[in-house]
N, C-alpha and C positions, 0 to 999 in steps of 0.2 A: 591487434587493433582491428584487423579485418573480421575476426570472430566476434568481437564485441559489437561492431557495427551490424553484423548479421543478426546478433541476438537482439539488439535494439529494434531493428526493422521487424523481426519476427514478433517481438513483444507487441508492437503497435498493431500489426496485422491481426494477431490473435485476439487482442482486446477488442478491436473494432468488429472483427468477425463474431466474437462471442456476443457482443451487444446486439448485432443484427439477428443472430440465430435465437438467442435466449428470449427475446421479446417479440419475435415475429415481425421485425421491421421489414420495410420494403427497400428497394434500391435507393431511395431518396433520403429517407430519414430512419432513425432508430430510437428506441427508448432507452434511457439510462437505467430505468427500473421498470418492472412490469406492474400492471394493475393501475389503480386509481392515482397513485403518486407518480406515474410515468411522466417524464419530461422529454419532449421531442428535441433532438439535437441533430445538427447537420451531419451527414455521413463523413464529410471532410474533417470534422473536428477530431483532433488527436489529443489525448490527455497525456502530457509528458510526465514521467516520473520525476524529472528534474526541471525546474524552472528557476532562473535567477530570482532571488528575493522571496522564494516560497519554501515552505516546509510541509511535512505531513504530521498533523497533530492527532493523537489518539482520541477517538470519540467513544469507542466501546472496547471492552476487554472481556472475552468469554461471555458475551451477551449482556454484560452489565455496563451501563452508561458511566463514562468517566467525566466527572464534572469539569468543565472548562477551567483550567488552571494556567496561569502564566508560565509556570515552571513544570507543567505536566509532561508526560512522555511525548516525544516528537522525534522525527527522523528525516534524514536527507538521503537521496540516492545519487551516486556517482555512476552513471551509466557507461562512462568510458572505462573506468577501472573495475566495474561490477562490484562496488562496495556500498554499504550503507553505514551511516553514522548518525549520532544524535545524542539526545539526553533522555535518560530513562526516568527522569523526575528529579534525581539528585546526581547520579553517576553518569559519566559519559561512556558511550559504547560504540563499537564499530565491528563490522563483520563483512564477509564476502557473501555474494549471492550468485546463484546460477539459475538461469531461466532455460528450461528444456524446450527448445523450439518444436520438438516433435510432439510432446505431450501438451495438449491445450492448457494454458495457464498454470503450468507446473513451475514451482520455484523452490529452491533450497537455500536456506540461510545458515552459513557456518564458516569458520568457527567464530564464536562470540567472544569478544574481549571487552571487559568492563573495568572501570576504575573502582576503587574500594573505599569511597568516602563514607564517613558515618553521618547520617542525617536522621532527623526525626521522621517518623511515619513513612516507612518504606513499603507499605502494603501494596500500593498500586505498582510501584517499581518492580517489586518481586514478581508479581503476576506477569507484568510486561516482559521481563527478562526470561521467565519460564516459557512464555508463549513463542518467542522468536524462533527458537530451534525446532518447534513443532510445526511451523508453517510449511504447507505442501502445495497450496494453490492460492491464486490471487484473482481478483476481478477489479477492473477499473470501470467507473461509471460516473455519470453526472447525476447527482441527487440534489434537488432544490437549488440548481444552478451552481453547485459546488463540486469540483472534482473529488471523488471518493474512492479510496482504495480499501478493498476488503480482503482479509486473509483467512484461509480455511485450513483445517488439519487434514490428515490422510483420510479420516472418516467422513469428511465433508462438513464437520462442525465448524461454526463460525468462531474464530479465535480473536480477531481484532478488526476494527473498522477505523480508518483514518480519514481525516478531511484535510484538504489542502488549505493552508492559511499563510498570510504574509509572515516572513521571519521577523522575530522581535529582537534578535540579537545582532 
């Protein structure tokens, strides 16, 4: 329990520090993104991975936009148990995750457990499930007033972007 709490605190510190450094913020404000689309947010704002009544919905996969679907890929984080779970579009999945508090924004997701239901058109789901074990880094930010979680591979390539949205189930 103590280790999980330390991981959570480290996650929030790293995320806030990354936002300050990456966009040249000062001690009072920081930008959720850099450039013309930058949105100023208060330094005290912490983007929680978990929020009652909210989920993370997939917006992009490997650089391709995922059209908003009611049953599209989405996930939830349990920061106490260090697990993720959700719906890949058809099948339910869960996994453990580890955040390396030494390496800035480093995350490992493993092992992945998935149900095996037969559904039509599993193309997006297949890409989503292939990407999860490849995730090596993350970034939390506010983009257009929406908490956004981005995942990257070991090579720095963008693998997935998620937007926080109210749970529909």
